[in-house]
C-alpha positions in Angstrom: -0.1 -0.1 0.1 1.0 3.6 -1.0 -0.2 7.1 -0.2 -3.2 8.5 -2.0 -2.6 10.0 -5.6 -4.2 13.1 -7.1 -4.2 15.2 -10.1 -3.5 18.2 -8.0 -0.5 16.4 -6.3 1.9 19.1 -7.1 -0.3 21.8 -5.4 -0.4 19.9 -2.2 2.3 21.3 0.5 5.2 18.8 0.8 4.1 18.8 4.7 1.4 16.4 3.7 3.4 14.3 1.4 5.2 10.9 2.3 9.1 11.2 1.8 9.2 7.7 0.6 6.5 7.2 -1.9 5.9 11.0 -2.7 2.2 10.7 -2.6 -0.1 12.3 0.1 0.3 10.6 3.5 -1.7 7.7 4.1 -2.1 6.9 8.0 0.8 9.1 8.7 3.4 8.0 11.2 6.3 10.4 12.6 9.9 9.3 12.9 10.5 10.5 16.6 14.3 11.0 16.0 14.2 13.4 13.0 10.4 14.4 13.2 9.7 13.7 9.6 6.6 11.8 8.4 5.9 8.9 6.4 3.0 6.3 5.5 2.5 3.7 7.9 2.6 1.2 4.9 5.8 2.8 3.6 7.5 2.3 7.0 6.1 -1.3 7.2 7.8 -2.1 4.1 11.4 -1.6 5.4 13.0 -4.5 7.0 14.8 -4.8 10.1 14.4 -2.9 13.6 15.3 0.6 12.2 13.6 2.8 9.8 15.6 5.0 7.5 14.0 8.4 6.6 14.0 9.0 2.9 14.3 12.8 3.3 17.3 12.9 5.7 18.8 9.4 5.9 18.5 9.3 9.8 17.6 6.0 11.2 14.7 5.5 13.8 14.1 2.4 16.0 10.8 0.9 14.8 9.5 1.1 18.3 9.9 4.9 18.3 7.5 5.4 15.2 4.6 7.4 16.2 1.1 7.1 14.7 0.2 10.7 14.2 -3.7 10.9 14.7 -3.8 14.7 15.1 -1.7 15.4 11.8 -4.3 13.0 10.1 -7.2 14.8 11.1 -5.9 18.0 9.9 -5.1 16.4 6.5 -9.0 15.5 6.2 -10.1 18.7 4.8 -7.4 18.9 1.9 -8.7 19.6 -1.5 -8.4 16.7 -3.8 -8.8 16.2 -7.5 -9.4 12.4 -8.5 -6.4 11.0 -10.1 -8.8 9.0 -12.5 -11.7 11.4 -13.2 -12.7 14.9 -12.7 -14.3 14.5 -9.2 -13.1 17.0 -6.7 -13.6 16.8 -2.9 -11.8 16.5 0.2 -9.5 13.9 1.5 -12.0 12.7 4.0 -14.2 11.2 1.5 -11.6 10.3 -1.4 -11.3 7.0 -0.5 -15.0 6.2 -0.7 -15.2 7.8 -4.1 -12.3 5.5 -5.2 -14.1 2.4 -4.1 -17.3 3.2 -5.6 -16.3 4.7 -8.8 -13.0 3.0 -9.9 -13.3 -0.5 -8.6 -11.1 -2.2 -11.1 -8.8 0.6 -12.5 -6.3 0.0 -15.5 -2.8 1.3 -15.8 -2.8 3.9 -18.8 1.2 2.8 -19.5 0.7 -0.9 -19.6 -2.9 -1.7 -19.6 -2.8 -4.0 -16.8 -6.0 -4.3 -14.7 -6.2 -4.0 -10.9 -8.6 -4.6 -8.0 -8.1 -1.3 -6.5 -6.9 2.3 -7.2 -4.2 1.6 -4.3 -2.9 -1.5 -6.0 -2.8 0.7 -9.2 -0.9 3.5 -7.5 1.7 1.2 -5.8 2.2 -0.4 -9.5 2.8 2.9 -10.8 5.3 4.1 -7.9 7.3 0.9 -8.0 6.6 -1.8 -10.8 5.4 -0.5 -14.1 8.3 -0.8 -16.5 6.4 1.3 -19.1 5.8 4.4 -17.2 7.9 7.5 -18.0 9.9 9.0 -15.0 11.9 12.0 -14.3 15.9 11.4 -13.7 16.6 11.4 -10.0 19.0 14.2 -11.1 16.6 16.4 -12.4 17.2 19.1 -9.6 20.6 19.5 -10.5 20.4 19.6 -14.5 19.4 16.0 -15.9 16.1 16.8 -17.5 15.8 13.4 -19.4 12.5 11.7 -19.2 13.2 8.0 -19.2 11.0 4.8 -19.2 11.4 2.7 -15.9 12.6 -0.3 -17.9 15.4 2.0 -19.3 16.8 3.6 -16.1 19.7 1.3 -15.7 20.9 2.2 -19.4 20.1 6.0 -18.7 22.3 5.9 -15.5 25.4 4.9 -17.5 24.7 7.2 -20.3 27.1 10.1 -21.1 24.6 12.8 -20.4 23.9 11.2 -16.8 27.7 10.7 -16.2 28.6 14.3 -17.1 26.2 15.7 -14.6 27.4 13.5 -12.0 31.1 14.7 -12.8 29.7 18.2 -12.6 28.0 17.7 -9.3 31.5 16.3 -8.0 33.4 19.2 -9.3 31.0 21.5 -7.7 31.4 19.9 -4.4 35.0 19.9 -4.7 35.2 23.7 -5.5 33.0 24.6 -2.5 35.0 22.7 -0.1 38.2 24.2 -1.8 36.9 27.7 -1.4 35.9 27.3 2.1 39.2 25.6 3.1 41.1 28.5 1.4 39.1 31.1 3.1 39.5 30.0 6.7 42.8 29.4 8.8 43.1 26.9 11.0 43.5 27.9 14.5 45.4 25.1 16.3 45.2 21.6 15.4 41.8 21.2 17.2 40.0 24.5 16.0 36.9 23.8 13.9 36.4 25.4 10.3 33.7 28.0 10.3 31.2 27.5 7.1 28.4 29.1 5.9 25.3 26.9 6.8 23.8 27.3 3.5 26.9 26.2 1.9 26.9 22.9 4.2 23.3 22.3 3.2 24.2 22.5 -0.6 27.1 20.1 -0.1 24.9 17.9 2.0 22.0 17.9 -0.6 24.5 17.2 -3.5 26.3 14.5 -1.5 22.7 12.7 -0.4 21.9 12.9 -4.4 25.4 11.3 -5.2 24.8 8.7 -2.4 21.5 7.7 -3.8 22.7 7.5 -7.3 25.8 5.7 -6.4 23.7 3.2 -4.3 21.2 2.7 -7.3 24.2 2.4 -9.6 25.7 -0.4 -7.3 22.2 -2.2 -7.0 21.7 -2.0 -10.6 25.2 -3.3 -11.4 24.6 -6.1 -9.0 21.0 -6.8 -10.7 22.7 -6.7 -14.2 25.6 -9.1 -13.1 23.1 -11.5 -11.6 21.1 -11.2 -14.6 24.2 -11.7 -16.6 25.2 -14.9 -14.8 21.5 -16.4 -15.0 21.5 -15.6 -18.8 24.8 -17.1 -19.4 24.0 -20.1 -17.6 20.4 -20.4 -19.3 22.3 -19.8 -22.8 24.8 -22.8 -21.9 22.0 -24.9 -20.8 20.0 -23.8 -23.9 23.1 -24.6 -26.4 23.3 -28.0 -24.8 19.5 -28.7 -25.2 19.6 -27.3 -28.7 22.5 -29.6 -29.9 20.7 -32.6 -28.3 17.5 -31.4 -29.7 18.9 -30.9 -33.2 20.5 -34.3 -33.2 17.2 -35.8 -32.1 15.4 -34.0 -34.9 17.9 -35.2 -37.4 17.3 -38.7 -36.3 13.7 -38.3 -36.1 13.8 -36.8 -39.5 15.9 -39.7 -40.9 13.3 -42.1 -39.3 10.3 -40.2 -40.9 12.1 -40.1 -44.2 12.3 -44.0 -43.9 8.9 -44.4 -43.0 7.4 -41.9 -45.8 9.5 -43.9 -48.2 8.3 -47.4 -46.9 4.5 -45.7 -46.6 4.8 -44.6 -50.4 6.0 -48.1 -51.4 3.2 -49.7 -49.5 0.4 -47.3 -50.8 1.8 -48.1 -54.3 1.6 -51.7 -53.6 -1.9 -51.3 -52.2 -2.9 -49.3 -55.1 -1.5 -51.9 -57.4 -3.3 -54.7 -55.4 -6.5 -52.9 -55.3 -6.5 -52.3 -59.0 -5.7 -55.9 -59.8 -8.6 -57.0 -57.5 -10.9 -54.6 -59.0 -9.8 -55.9 -62.5 -10.1 -59.3 -61.3 -13.7 -58.7 -59.9 -14.6 -57.3 -63.4 -12.6 -59.5 -65.6 -13.7 -62.7 -67.3 -11.9 -65.7 -68.2 -13.8 -67.3 -71.0 -13.4 -64.8 -73.9 -16.6 -62.9 -73.3 -16.8 -59.8 -71.5 -19.6 -57.3 -70.5 -18.5 -53.8 -70.1 -20.9 -51.6 -67.9 -20.4 -48.0 -68.9 -22.0 -45.5 -66.2 -22.2 -41.7 -66.4 -22.5 -42.1 -70.2 -23.6 -38.4 -70.8 -20.7 -36.9 -68.7 -18.4 -39.1 -70.8 -19.8 -38.0 -74.0 -19.5 -34.4 -73.1 -15.7 -35.1 -72.2 -15.2 -36.6 -75.5 -16.7 -33.9 -77.5 -14.7 -31.1 -75.5 -11.6 -33.6 -75.9 -11.0 -33.4 -72.3 -10.9 -37.4 -72.6 -11.8 -38.6 -76.1 -11.6 -42.1 -75.2 -12.0 -44.7 -72.4 -10.6 -48.2 -71.7 -12.4 -51.2 -70.3 -10.9 -53.3 -67.5 -9.0 -56.4 -69.2 -10.5 -59.7 -69.7 -9.2 -63.1 -70.8 -9.7 -65.8 -73.2 -9.0 -68.1 -70.7 -7.2 -68.4 -67.4 -4.0 -68.7 -69.1 -5.0 -67.3 -72.3 -4.7 -63.9 -74.1 -5.1 -60.5 -72.4 -7.5 -58.1 -73.9 -9.4 -55.0 -73.4 -11.6 -52.5 -75.3 -11.3 -48.9 -76.3 -14.4 -46.7 -76.7 -14.5 -43.4 -78.4 -18.2 -42.0 -77.4 -17.7 -39.0 -80.1 -16.1 -41.3 -82.7 -12.3 -41.4 -83.9 -10.8 -40.1 -86.9 -13.2 -40.0 -90.1 -15.9 -41.1 -87.7 -15.5 -38.1 -85.2 -18.8 -36.6 -84.5 -20.8 -39.1 -86.5 -20.3 -42.5 -84.9 -19.2 -44.5 -81.8 -15.6 -46.1 -82.4 -15.1 -49.4 -80.7 -11.7 -50.8 -80.9 -10.2 -54.3 -79.6 -6.8 -54.0 -77.8 -4.4 -56.9 -77.3 -2.3 -56.3 -74.0 0.7 -58.1 -72.7 -0.2 -61.1 -70.5 1.6 -63.5 -68.1 1.3 -66.5 -70.6 2.0 -64.9 -74.0 5.1 -67.0 -74.5 3.0 -70.3 -74.8 0.3 -68.6 -76.8 0.0 -68.6 -80.7 0.5 -65.2 -82.4 -0.4 -63.6 -84.2 -4.0 -63.4 -82.8 -6.5 -64.8 -85.5 -9.8 -65.1 -84.0 -13.0 -63.0 -85.0 -14.0 -60.5 -82.4 -17.7 -59.6 -81.9 -19.3 -56.7 -80.5 -22.7 -56.1 -79.1 -24.3 -52.9 -78.0 -27.3 -54.1 -75.8 -30.9 -52.7 -76.3 -32.2 -52.5 -72.8 -35.8 -52.9 -73.6 -37.8 -56.2 -74.5 -37.4 -55.2 -78.2 -33.9 -56.5 -77.9 -32.7 -54.8 -81.3 -29.1 -55.0 -80.3 -26.6 -53.5 -82.4 -24.1 -56.3 -83.3 -20.8 -56.4 -85.5 -17.8 -58.0 -85.8 -14.4 -58.1 -87.4 -11.7 -60.7 -88.4 -8.1 -59.5 -87.4 -5.7 -58.8 -90.2 -2.8 -61.2 -89.1 -0.4 -58.8 -90.9 -1.1 -56.1 -88.8 1.3 -55.2 -85.7 -2.1 -54.9 -83.4 -2.4 -58.6 -83.4 1.2 -59.6 -83.1 2.8 -60.6 -79.7 2.7 -57.6 -77.5 6.0 -55.9 -76.4 4.7 -53.2 -74.4 1.9 -53.1 -72.3 -0.7 -52.9 -75.0 -0.8 -53.0 -78.9 -2.3 -50.5 -81.1 -6.2 -50.7 -80.9 -8.0 -51.9 -84.0 -11.5 -52.6 -84.6 -14.9 -50.7 -85.9 -14.3 -47.0 -86.3 -18.1 -46.8 -87.3 -19.5 -49.2 -84.8 -22.9 -47.2 -84.1 -24.1 -43.9 -85.2 -24.2 -41.1 -82.7 -27.9 -40.4 -83.6 -28.9 -43.4 -81.6 -28.3 -41.4 -78.3 -30.5 -38.7 -79.7 -33.4 -40.6 -80.1 -36.4 -39.9 -77.7 -36.7 -42.9 -75.2 -33.3 -44.3 -76.5 -33.3 -48.2 -75.7 -29.4 -48.3 -75.6 -28.9 -45.7 -72.8 -31.0 -46.2 -69.6 -30.4 -44.5 -66.5 -27.3 -43.0 -68.0 -25.7 -46.5 -68.4 -24.9 -48.6 -71.5 -23.8 -52.2 -71.8 -21.3 -53.7 -74.5 -20.1 -57.1 -74.8 -17.3 -58.6 -76.6 -16.9 -62.0 -77.5 -13.9 -63.8 -78.9 -15.4 -66.1 -81.3 -13.4 -69.5 -81.3 -16.0 -71.6 -83.0 -16.6 -69.5 -86.2 -20.4 -68.8 -85.2 -22.5 -68.0 -88.1 -23.7 -64.5 -88.5 -27.3 -65.7 -88.6 -26.9 -67.0 -85.0 -25.6 -64.1 -83.3 -28.7 -62.2 -82.5 -29.8 -65.6 -80.9 -26.4 -65.7 -78.9 -26.7 -62.2 -77.4 -30.4 -62.6 -76.7 -29.7 -65.4 -74.3 -29.9 -64.2 -70.7 -26.5 -63.0 -69.2 -27.6 -65.0 -66.2 -26.6 -68.2 -68.0 -23.3 -69.6 -67.4 -20.9 -69.8 -70.6 -21.3 -73.5 -70.8 -25.0 -73.5 -70.7 -24.9 -70.7 -73.5 -22.6 -72.5 -75.6 -24.7 -75.8 -75.1 -28.0 -73.8 -76.3 -26.2 -72.2 -79.0 -24.9 -75.4 -80.4 -28.4 -76.9 -80.0 -29.8 -73.8 -82.0 -27.4 -74.2 -84.9 -28.2 -78.0 -85.2 -31.8 -77.1 -85.1 -31.5 -74.7 -87.7 -29.5 -76.9 -89.9 -32.2 -79.5 -89.7 -34.7 -77.2 -90.7 -32.6 -75.9 -93.5 -31.9 -79.7 -95.0 -35.5 -80.5 -94.7 -37.0 -80.6 -98.4 -40.6 -79.5 -97.1 -39.6 -76.3 -95.0 -37.6 -73.1 -96.0 -35.8 -71.4 -93.2 -36.5 -67.9 -92.5 -34.3 -66.0 -90.0 -36.2 -64.3 -87.4 -33.4 -61.8 -86.4 -31.1 -59.7 -88.5 -27.5 -58.2 -88.0 -27.9 -54.6 -88.0 -24.4 -53.9 -89.3 -21.8 -55.6 -91.4 -18.6 -56.5 -89.9 -15.7 -54.5 -90.9 -12.2 -55.1 -90.2 -10.1 -52.0 -89.7 -6.8 -51.0 -88.2 -6.5 -48.1 -85.8 -3.6 -46.2 -84.9 
């Protein structure tokens, strides 16, 4: 706790100010040995059995402090202007005003909040590092205004040191003049000196002693801080070295983990792709490709964002040829913007070394009519064995070859288009190992996809035999009840 602060503090007589905190006395006590007064709280903060007067430096035993109630009563009518607002009144009611109107004041310099004005005043007097103070040597010429945080730096500045040197020279000059103007009478005769000169010397000496003590204290504090900082720095350097080594080891470990993770992710992706392909693949030379989001893919093909798409691979047998389809939904080459282009692609497989090349089996395509009409678009081509497209693959896949004009694009523009339903189309490819007659193809693709390949082959063989019997009968003429909508064409695509 400290004294009372007010805006009119400079107008209050020094008689009513504490010589320790320089504020208006709060619960004044008198030092019996020198008769000066200070706040009771300021006296309580001094340790030991003696109290040192901040004004004259004289020490008084603690038990000789006198609570000066009479002087306190005389102060109650002092005119006060609140330090935090424009309120005016007398000291007797000042504390009530502060408690009622300023319960949580804030320091203007550092913005710290306090629970009472007294805590704020104590903070301003002793602790706030951002408050601006007058130099202690202001009375003798140092007019510098300094942040409390920078006081130690100011004390060792050239300006402050020059003023200290001037004070010392003035004291030396005063002493020298007085010694020269008086003669010694006997070895015990005292030198007579003007009391005013003694007072000047005393004041200057006190100021010098205060500043020296401040400098010594500050030097000790700085030395202690320097040692602490040095120790912390050494500890920090050691910890940093250990941490740096640990980070390097950790980074190396993380790099290894990341590399392994990348390899693992690649392996997983590869395995996932293989599993997906296996789940979609067939191993009997017949593959039905379900193509979703058809309109989106047509738009991408027209904008040339993605002109073609590939089917998952399929196989002629578990140890047979590996193949896939390539589809241009907006046509390719001369067929662009007029037809769907559908091509067959021979891929490099695991069993190529024991297979026969060139690939020479007829390839049959079917675009399904998804209605009960079953007007499927069926076409086929016979591979050109001289083409590189059907030789043993030397890279992942050969050049695609097939039917550039598989189906006209107008089929997608029909109302109630039977080939695209729910934005999905189905295309089946069959490798014809048995040289199936063209007339039987509609029957073949009308068979339910739910039947196994073996059942289909049996039904197709029976149908062929049945038609042959009808054809050979002398009393009946065979009329085909189905027709292929397009003639097969064999074209190579590059």
